[in-house]
N, C-alpha and C positions, 0 to 999 in steps of 0.2 A: 503494500499500500504506499510505500514511500516513493517520492518523486526525486529525480536527480536534480542537482543544482544546474543552472544555466552554465554553458561552457564558452570560453573565449579560446578558439581553436585556430591554429595555423597549420594548414596542410602544406607540407614542403615536398615537392615532387621533383625527382631527378629526371631530366629530359635529355641527358647527354647522349652522344652517339652510341654508347654501350647499352642504352635502354631502348634503342630503336626497335620497331616492329612489335612483336608479341609482348615483350616486357612492358613497354610504354602503354600499350593497349590495356594490359592488366592493371597497371597503376591508375590509369584514367577510369577504368571500370570500378576500382575500389573507391576512388574519389567520388564518383557519381553515387555509389551506394551510401557513402558517408553523408553526402548532402541529403539523401532521402531519409536519413535517421535523425537529422537535426530538427529541433523545435524552433519556433519563431523567436524565442528569447535567447537562443544561442547566437554566437557571432562567429563567422568564418572568414579567415584570411587565406588566400591561396597564393603560394609562392612556387614558382618553377624555375629551375636553374640548369644550365649547361655550363658554358664558359662565362656567360652573363647571368643575371638574375632579373626576373620579371615578377610582378606581383599585382594582385587585386587586393586593394585595401579591405580591411574587415567590414563586413556588412551583416546585419541580422538575417537569419535564415527564414525570413517570412516567405509565405507562398509566392508573393510577388518577386522576391529576390532570388528564389531558387532557379528560375529560368536563366537569370544572369549568371549565377554561379555555374550551372551546367554548361552554358554556352562558353564560358571562360575555360572550363576544363576541356571541352571538346576542341578548343582552339590551340591547345598545347601541342607542340611539334618537337621532334628530336633534333638536337643541334648542339654541336660543340663538345668541349671537354666536360669534366666533372668537378665543379667547385662547390663541394659539400659545405665547407665552412661559410662561404658567402650565402648559401641558401639558408643555413641555420641562423646566422646572425640577422639576416633580413627578416626571417620569421619571428625571431625574438623582438626585434625593434618594432615590428608592426603589432605584436601582441601587447607590448608595454604601453601602447597608446590607450588601451582600455583595461589594462590589468586590474586596476583598483575597483572596477565595476563588477568583477566576477570573482567567485571563490575558486573556480577551476580554470586554470590557464595551462594550455598544453600545445606542444608541437608534435605533429605526427609526420615523421620522415619516411618517405617511400623511395627506396633507392636500391641499387645493386652494390652500393658501398665501395665503389672503385674510384677513389679520388685521383684526378690527373692534373688539376690546376689549383692555384691558390695554395692553401695549406693542405699538404698531402700526407704528412706523417701521422701515424696512429695516435701518439700521445698528445700532439697539439690539437687534433680534432676532438679527442675526448675532453681536453681542457675547455674547448668551446662549449661543449655540452655541460660541463661542470659549471661554467659561468652562467649559462642559461638557467640551470637549476638553481643556482644561488640567487638569481633574479626572481625566483618564485614561479618559474615555469617548468613543468615537467616535460620530458621528451620521451616519446615512444618511437620505436623504429620497426619498419616492415621491410624485410629483405626480399627482393624480387629476383627470380631467375635461379637457375641451377648453379650459376657461377658467382653468386653474391658473396661479398666479404663477410662471412659469418662472424669472425672475430671482432671486426670493427662495429658492425651493427649491434652485436650483443653488448659490447662495451658501452655504446651509446645508451642502450636501455638500462644497463646496470647503474650507470651514473645518473641517468636522466629520470628514472622512475620505476625501473624494474618491469617494463612492459616491452616485450620483444616478440616479433612474429616473423615468419618467413613464408613466402608463397613460392613453392617449387613449381617451376614451369617446365614441362617436358616438351619434347619436339612434337610437332603436329604431323 
């Protein structure tokens, strides 16, 4: 009979070249499903990154805004290298704008965890997640593909809030 608190959520999606094809389609499908589970009082920011970072500032997940959120997700394309650090810090910065209005503030990272640009070493990327967590934002990670970097994605979850998933994608 309990209801959950409204959430301030940043969905951070890897759209690098290593995510092209089926992996990116799976990530976008997961994002669409997430939008369908949000309530009107929830706030969603969408960040996608390759070599650069693009973002849709947070909006409430009202029925009117869901079409905008879904259209933004559908417009994500694969491009560039993998700058995970920039994606995470952008998600953090956008969540901080409304952090004090919510009890629950979370980044959900969807990636194959194969950094190639910006900060690429494991320890430094985990430190970014640690800093995000210290700012009062939890981080969950979803590893996509059979070749995802399980050690890195699991480290993010351990430091960020102990939520870690992977989606094993086989050949078609």
